[in-house]
C-alpha distance (Angstrom), angle and dihedral (degrees) to the residues before:
residue distance angle dihedral
M1 . . .
D2 3.83 . .
A3 3.82 127.2 .
A4 3.80 94.4 -95.4
E5 3.80 92.6 51.9
R6 3.83 91.5 48.3
V7 3.82 91.0 51.9
G8 3.81 90.9 49.6
L9 3.81 92.4 48.8
E10 3.80 93.3 48.7
Q11 3.79 91.4 49.8
A12 3.81 92.4 48.6
R13 3.81 90.1 52.2
S14 3.81 90.6 48.4
V15 3.80 92.4 52.3
S16 3.80 94.3 47.0
A17 3.81 91.5 47.3
G18 3.77 99.8 43.6
G19 3.78 103.2 24.8
R20 3.80 92.3 -127.0
A21 3.78 122.1 152.7
P22 3.80 116.0 -96.6
P23 3.80 113.6 -92.2
I24 3.79 121.5 -96.1
K25 3.79 107.1 -99.6
I26 3.79 120.2 -134.2
L27 3.80 125.3 -179.0
A28 3.81 106.2 -163.0
I29 3.79 125.7 -168.9
A30 3.80 116.6 -137.5
G31 3.79 127.5 -168.4
T32 3.77 140.8 71.8
G33 3.76 130.9 -38.4
Q34 3.82 115.3 -92.9
N35 3.82 90.3 33.8
G36 3.81 98.6 121.6
A37 3.81 95.5 -97.1
T38 3.81 93.7 137.1
L39 3.81 91.8 54.5
V40 3.81 92.0 46.4
S41 3.81 91.3 46.7
R42 3.79 92.4 49.5
M43 3.77 91.9 52.0
L44 3.79 94.9 44.2
G45 3.79 86.8 52.5
E46 3.79 89.5 60.7
L47 3.79 92.4 60.1
P48 3.82 116.8 98.4
G49 3.79 110.0 -98.1
F50 3.83 95.6 19.7
L51 3.81 129.4 106.9
A52 3.82 120.8 -166.5
I53 3.82 114.5 -154.5
G54 3.82 101.8 172.8
E55 3.81 125.5 -137.4
V56 3.76 93.3 -14.1
G57 3.80 94.4 175.9
R58 3.82 87.5 68.0
L59 3.79 92.8 54.2
W60 3.80 90.9 98.8
D61 3.81 97.2 60.2
K62 3.81 103.5 20.2
G63 3.81 95.0 42.3
L64 3.79 108.2 27.8
I65 3.82 99.4 31.3
E66 3.80 107.9 24.7
H67 3.82 96.5 30.7
V68 3.80 97.7 -138.4
E69 3.76 119.4 -177.2
C70 3.77 120.4 -93.1
S71 3.78 111.0 -128.6
C72 3.81 87.4 -104.3
G73 3.83 87.0 70.3
A74 3.80 98.2 -109.2
V75 3.79 121.9 114.8
F76 3.80 107.3 -100.4
D77 3.81 97.2 -107.6
A78 3.82 90.6 47.4
C79 3.82 95.1 49.5
P80 3.84 110.3 109.8
F81 3.81 91.3 -151.1
W82 3.81 95.0 57.1
T83 3.80 93.7 35.5
E84 3.79 89.8 59.6
I85 3.80 92.4 46.7
G86 3.80 90.7 51.2
R87 3.80 90.1 50.6
V88 3.80 94.3 48.5
A89 3.80 96.2 42.2
Y90 3.80 102.5 39.7
G91 3.80 107.9 4.4
G92 3.82 88.7 -100.4
W93 3.80 135.0 -23.7
D94 3.80 90.2 -100.9
R95 3.81 88.3 69.9
L96 3.82 89.4 69.8
D97 3.80 132.2 75.3
A98 3.80 100.0 -135.1
A99 3.81 94.2 -171.0
D100 3.82 91.2 55.6
I101 3.80 90.5 49.0
V102 3.81 91.5 51.0
R103 3.81 89.7 52.1
L104 3.80 89.9 48.7
R105 3.82 92.0 49.3
D106 3.81 93.3 46.4
S107 3.81 91.7 49.0
L108 3.81 89.0 65.0
V109 3.81 90.6 64.2
L110 3.82 91.9 41.4
K111 3.78 88.0 -121.1
E112 3.80 93.6 -174.7
S113 3.81 90.3 60.3
R114 3.82 122.0 91.6
L115 3.82 89.5 -130.2
Q116 3.74 96.1 35.2
H117 3.81 102.9 161.7
P118 3.86 98.4 40.7
F119 3.80 92.9 46.1
A120 3.80 90.2 52.5
L121 3.82 96.3 54.7
P122 3.85 98.0 83.2
F123 3.80 90.2 52.7
L124 3.80 92.8 45.8
L125 3.79 89.1 52.8
A126 3.82 95.1 41.6
P127 3.82 110.4 16.9
G128 3.80 90.5 175.4
L129 3.80 88.7 74.3
W130 3.82 87.6 75.7
P131 3.81 113.5 26.6
A132 3.82 93.9 -164.7
Y133 3.82 89.8 53.6
R134 3.81 90.6 47.8
D135 3.79 90.5 53.3
R136 3.82 91.5 50.9
L137 3.80 91.2 47.8
V138 3.81 91.8 50.7
A139 3.81 90.8 47.9
Y140 3.79 91.7 51.6
Q141 3.81 92.3 45.7
E142 3.80 89.8 53.3
L143 3.80 91.3 48.7
M144 3.81 92.2 49.9
S145 3.81 93.0 42.5
T146 3.79 88.8 57.3
L147 3.80 89.9 50.4
Y148 3.81 93.5 50.5
R149 3.80 90.4 47.9
G150 3.80 89.5 52.4
I151 3.81 91.3 49.8
H152 3.78 90.0 48.7
E153 3.81 93.7 47.7
V154 3.81 91.8 52.2
N155 3.82 92.1 41.5
P156 3.82 106.8 30.6
D157 3.79 121.8 -172.4
R158 3.81 92.5 22.2
I159 3.79 126.5 123.1
I160 3.81 107.4 -127.8
V161 3.81 113.7 -132.6
D162 3.81 109.6 -153.1
G163 3.81 114.6 -169.0
M164 3.82 99.4 -177.0
K165 3.86 95.1 117.1
I166 3.83 103.4 178.1
P167 3.84 115.3 124.9
A168 3.81 97.8 -117.9
H169 3.80 90.2 53.6
V170 3.79 96.3 47.4
F171 3.82 91.9 45.4
M172 3.80 88.6 50.0
L173 3.80 89.1 51.6
S174 3.79 92.1 49.6
G175 3.81 88.3 63.5
L176 3.82 95.4 57.0
I177 3.81 99.6 104.9
P178 2.98 149.2 -178.3
E179 3.81 96.9 -2.1
F180 3.80 91.6 53.6
D181 3.79 131.8 55.6
V182 3.82 101.0 -150.7
R183 3.79 121.1 -177.9
F184 3.78 129.7 171.8
V185 3.77 138.5 -137.0
H186 3.79 110.4 -156.8
L187 3.81 101.6 -149.7
V188 3.81 111.9 -163.0
R189 3.80 126.3 -168.9
D190 3.80 126.3 -176.4
S191 3.81 107.6 -85.0
R192 3.81 91.5 -129.8
G193 3.77 91.4 56.6
V194 3.80 89.6 50.0
A195 3.82 91.1 48.7
N196 3.80 91.5 50.7
S197 3.81 91.4 50.3
N198 3.81 91.2 47.3
A199 3.81 90.1 55.6
K200 3.80 94.7 56.6
V201 3.79 122.9 106.1
V202 3.80 104.3 -122.9
P203 3.84 126.5 176.0
R204 3.77 110.7 -112.4
Q205 3.78 119.6 -115.6
G206 3.78 119.0 -129.1
S207 3.77 139.2 41.4
L208 3.83 102.3 -68.6
A209 3.79 99.6 111.9
E210 3.81 93.1 -179.6
Q211 3.83 87.9 70.2
P212 3.81 103.4 45.9
Y213 3.80 96.8 164.2
R214 3.77 135.5 49.0
G215 3.80 113.5 -108.0
Q216 3.80 116.5 -94.4
R217 3.81 126.2 -140.3
G218 3.77 127.1 -150.4
P219 3.83 120.7 -128.5
A220 3.81 96.6 -97.3
K221 3.80 94.9 47.7
S222 3.79 90.9 44.6
A223 3.82 90.8 50.9
V224 3.81 93.9 49.4
R225 3.79 91.6 47.5
W226 3.83 91.5 47.7
T227 3.80 90.7 51.7
W228 3.78 93.8 46.4
F229 3.79 96.4 47.5
N230 3.80 93.3 47.9
L231 3.81 93.2 45.1
S232 3.79 88.0 51.8
S233 3.79 89.0 57.0
E234 3.81 89.5 51.2
V235 3.82 89.9 51.8
L236 3.80 91.0 48.3
S237 3.80 90.0 56.0
L238 3.81 98.6 40.0
V239 3.80 101.3 38.1
R240 3.79 102.7 30.3
R241 3.82 90.9 32.5
V242 3.76 92.7 -145.9
P243 3.81 119.2 163.7
M244 3.79 107.4 -89.1
M245 3.78 136.9 162.9
R246 3.79 125.0 -167.2
I247 3.77 126.2 -141.0
R248 3.77 130.2 172.4
Y249 3.78 118.9 -127.2
E250 3.80 88.9 -133.2
T251 3.81 91.0 54.4
F252 3.79 91.8 48.2
V253 3.81 96.3 53.1
H254 3.80 93.0 46.9
D255 3.81 94.5 53.7
P256 3.81 109.3 9.9
A257 3.81 95.8 164.7
V258 3.80 93.4 59.7
A259 3.81 92.1 44.1
L260 3.81 92.8 50.1
K261 3.80 92.1 50.4
Q262 3.81 89.9 49.9
M263 3.79 92.1 51.8
A264 3.81 91.6 46.9
A265 3.82 90.2 50.8
F266 3.81 88.9 49.6
M267 3.82 86.6 59.7
G268 3.79 91.5 48.1
E269 3.81 95.5 -102.3
S270 3.80 125.3 126.1
I271 3.81 112.9 -144.0
D272 3.80 114.3 -175.1
D273 3.77 101.2 169.2
V274 3.80 126.2 35.8
A275 3.79 92.9 -161.7
F276 3.80 98.1 178.5
L277 3.80 91.8 55.6
H278 3.80 125.2 76.9
G279 3.76 109.8 180.0
R280 3.80 103.5 -57.9
E281 3.78 95.8 -20.6
A282 3.79 117.9 94.0
S283 3.78 132.3 -171.1
L284 3.81 107.6 -144.8
S285 3.79 127.6 -163.9
P286 3.83 117.1 -142.5
G287 3.81 95.2 -106.0
H288 3.81 124.0 176.5
L289 3.80 108.6 -87.0
V290 3.78 113.9 158.3
A291 3.82 116.1 -153.1
G292 3.78 125.0 -12.6
N293 3.78 137.0 99.0
R294 3.82 117.2 -14.2
M295 3.77 87.0 -113.2
R296 3.82 86.3 81.3
L297 3.83 87.9 73.0
Q298 3.81 92.8 60.7
S299 3.78 120.1 95.5
G300 3.78 136.5 169.3
P301 3.80 122.7 44.1
I302 3.80 117.5 -6.6
V303 3.81 131.7 173.1
I304 3.79 113.6 -128.1
R305 3.77 111.3 -138.8
E306 3.76 135.0 154.4
D307 3.78 115.8 -98.1
D308 3.81 97.8 -133.7
A309 3.80 96.9 153.5
W310 3.81 88.8 127.1
R311 3.81 89.0 77.1
R312 3.81 89.1 63.9
N313 3.78 104.5 25.7
L314 3.80 108.8 34.5
P315 3.83 106.6 95.7
P316 3.84 114.6 -118.8
T317 3.80 93.3 -115.7
S318 3.82 91.7 50.9
R319 3.79 90.3 46.9
R320 3.81 91.3 53.5
V321 3.80 91.8 47.9
V322 3.80 93.9 50.3
T323 3.80 94.2 42.7
G324 3.81 92.0 48.2
L325 3.78 94.1 49.9
T326 3.80 96.1 44.1
W327 3.80 104.6 31.6
P328 3.85 97.7 111.7
L329 3.80 92.3 58.9
L330 3.81 92.8 35.8
R331 3.81 87.4 59.7
H332 3.80 91.9 42.1
Y333 3.81 91.1 54.5
G334 3.81 93.3 44.4
H335 3.80 98.7 -112.4
L336 3.78 102.0 118.9
P337 3.83 100.4 58.0
S338 3.83 92.7 52.7
T339 3.80 101.9 32.3
Q340 3.79 106.9 33.2
R341 3.80 107.2 107.8
């Protein structure tokens, strides 16, 4: 019996013994940015019983401050889906100070530090080391717990798919017990593909005109960040011992139907027919993903193909830098034997 099955059995016994309602199920995606999480979230959201909500930890700035579009096409604060969730969870979004929440969220990654995410890990693992940090973490967990309860109340009997990914968010999620059943998919993409995507000039979403383009990362910084984020997911599984399954982006895009069924089974759901998917062509409904890759705004038929532009576009020097800095994990995840040219 694996970890996920043990968790499910323990929860079933708890419900039958105490008569409590089943826990709210959350399937969270862990990993780096540019790893295909938006595509995976969109497709999970098409499965019966699943609800994809996008990078929900960015709702506070992207939705409430910058007024990005929901994937349904409406501006966030004009979207009926999110308006109702805000009303149920908090009595309305206008009851919250979004700027304060963004500062609270960013404090968990020590954003003012030069090595923000690595420096935060000891306190995420042992918040008692820094009482002020522990208090901020608890405050943010309570805020997010209220949000997930609101989502669940408006959309009962749905598994919430959270595509936020960053370590502080997934560690925060791992502490939401026992009311929540949180499990993780560690989505891994080849570091060179991530580095190539990070180097692209991409128009920035939202209303902040003084920052018209998304920030770019050089090959070394991209490689270090890739290593750190993926190692954090390993620590989450090994130290916190939370239920986690790993899937490679490249595996997903080559056989999405099998991957989706595996992820559904990981959440205790049996999916026999992926009706929206025909081979590697999917028909996507608009959904209600807040924040994330621009791909979340696409709907209708799409062809699922691997983004392997790095093989053609990543300069040789950059490729050597990224490969050299990430090769231990590239080998661990099975990328080097099949992709090293």
